[in-house]
N, C-alpha and C positions, 0 to 999 in steps of 0.2 A: 747962739743957734748953731748947730753943728752940721757942716758941710759934707753931704756924701759923696764918697768917691766916685768918679766917673772912668769909664773904661778908656783904654788908651786908643789914641786915633788909628784907624787903618786895620782893625782887627775885628772878627766878627763878634756880635755882642753874644754875651754868655746865655745859655738857655734859659728861659722861663719856666717856672712849674715844672722843671725836669726836662722837658720835650726840647728837640731842637727846633731851630727856626724853620719857617716853610720855606721849599726850593723859590728860586729866583724865577720870574718867567722867562720863557726862551724868546728870543728876538726873531720877529717875523722877516727880517730882513733877508733877500734871498741873494745867495753869492753864486753866480754862473759857473758851471765847470766847463772850462775850455779844453778838456782832455780829449782829443779826436777818438780816442779808443776807448770811450765809456762804452761799456756792454748794455746801458740802458737805452742809448741813442738809437734812433732809426738806422737802419742797414744802410740806407742811401747816404747817409752821413760820412761814412768810412771813404778815404780815398780809394781809387783803384790802385791794385796790388800790380807791382812791375811783372810778376811770373804770369799772372793770368793775362795781361794785355799782350805779353810776348805770345802765348800759345795762341791767343785770337788772332793776331796777326800773322803768326806761323801757317795756322790753317786755313785763312783766307789766301794767303798766297798760295798754298798747295792746291786749293781749289783752282785758282785763277790760271796756275800752271796746266793744270788737267782739262779745263775749258779750252786752253789755247792749243794744247797738243790735240785734243779731239777735232777741233775746227780744222787743223792742218791735214790730219787723217783724213777728213771727210773731204777737203779740197782735192787732195792728192788721190781719193778713190774717184770722185768726180771726173777729174781730168784722164786717168789711165783707164777707168772701168777694168780691173783685173778681172780674169777667169780663167778657171782651171783647165789645163789641156784634157783631150778626150782621146781614150784608146779604143781598140778594136781589134779583135783577131779575124785576120783574114782567111787564114789556112791553119790547120793542125794535122799533123800526120803523126803517127805510131807506127813504130816497128819493133820487130823482134821483142814482141810482148810475150813473157813465160812466166807462169806461176807455179809454186810448189807449195804442197803443206808439209812435208817432211824434208827439210825445215820449212817453215813458213816465210816463203820467199817471194819476190817478183823483180823482174827484169823488163827493161825496154827503154826506147828512146822516143821522145817528146820532140818535135820539131815544130816550132811556132813561128808565123810571120804576122806581126802586128804594125798598125797603122797609128802613128801619134800625131793628133793634130793641135795646133798654137792657134786659138781661135782670137787672139789679143791683137789690136791694132798697132799699139805702141809699146808692147813689153815683148822681149826676148827671155827664152827659157832656157837655162843650163841645168842638165841633168848631170850631178856630179856623182852619184852613186846610185845604183840600181839593182836588185835582186829579186829574183824570181823563185815561186815556190809552187810545187805541183803537190795537189791534194787529192784522195780519193776516200770520199765520206768522212771529211775532216782529218783523215790519217796523211800525214806528211810523207810523200814518196821520195822525192828529189828537191833540190834547191841549187842555183848557180847566180853567180854575180855577171851582170851585163856590162857591156862597155859603155862608157859614158858617153854623150852627145849633146848638141845645143842646137834650139831653134831659133828661127826668125821670125818675124811677125807673120800673121797669117799664112803658116806653111804647114805642110805636112810630112813626116818622116816615117820611113818605114824602118822596122828593126825585126831580127831576127833572134830567136831564143832556143836553145837545145837544152831539154833536162834529161838526165840520164839517170835510171836506177839499175843498178848493178848487184843482183841479189841482196837487196834491200828487205830489211824485215818487215813484215805485215802480219798483222794478226790473223791467225787461221780462219777466224769467221769472217773476215773481210777478204780475205783470199777465196773462199768459198763463194760469198757473194759477187765477187768480181766474176768468177768463172760462169755463175748464173747469168749476170748479165751479158757477157761475152755470148754465152750460148743462145741467148734471145736476139742478138744482133748488133748490142750498142751498149757502150759504157760512157758514163758521165764522169768528167773530170773538172777540178776546180783549179784554177790558176790566180795566185797573189803576187803583186809586186809591189816593193816598197822602193821608194826614190827619194833621194835629198835634191831639191832644185831650188833655183834660185831665180827670181825675175829681175830683170834690168831695163831701163829705159833711160838712154842717155847717161847722164851723171847720177842718175837716181837709181839706187839698190835696195833690193828688199832684203831681210835677213834670210836664212836658209829655212825652209820648209819641207815637212814630211808630205809626200804624196803617197796615197794609198790608192791602189787599182784592184778591182776584184772582176774576175773574170768567172761567173760561175755557169754550172749546168752546160759544160761543153761536151756536147755528145759526139762520139767517135764510133761511126758505124763500121762492122767488121762483114766481111763475107764469112760462108761457113768454113771453119777449120783454119782461118787464115791468121797469121800472127800480125798483119797489117792493117791499119784502119786509118780512115780520114775522117775530117770535122763534116758533120752532117748539118744541113739547114742553112748553108752560107754564112757570111761574117756575122761574128757576135758582137754587140756593143759592150762594154766594160763598164762599171760604175766607178766612178773617181771621186775620192775625198782628199780633203786638206786639213 
């Protein structure tokens, strides 16, 4: 009896009937994936990124600094109770008022007497720079720098200001309106002051601030054909902003 040859061990069996052998079944054994950056893993599985942690801590520290700074400012405000100074026009005298339409000009001297009150109990006020401006119907007539001064707590300081217009240009329509107002016996002017001020209490100093003073509708009364007029209606309180 003849022995049939056998295939060599370790090699796949030759195909039968001309067809390849069926595929081997896949193993059901699970191999865990220990890669922490697996995109199929839940988001919470990833470790915190260093940059995100830095920004969270930075913004938390920034918020804490703002809160502490705000609390300090609140305490300072409660202790010092800062209040803006008050201004009033005690008197106003206008002399040598002259107007012309050819050319369109105005001349005159406005002499003001102001009272400045510091209502603060613990804050001194230092006026480093003061500029006064004179207007007629929103048209600038004159401006001048005033001398600096300082105020103690709960004190009142008087201040004089002289504003001069020497052949200053004024629109011809405004010249005619001023003449009409004067013929009726009174003319209204506006005064504005810009001041750079500092508040100080002991070793505490506030930064410089701009103080804006508005003294509107100051009525100057004239007698007939006179070039001199005075403030009518008594002292006028000015509005102050900071």
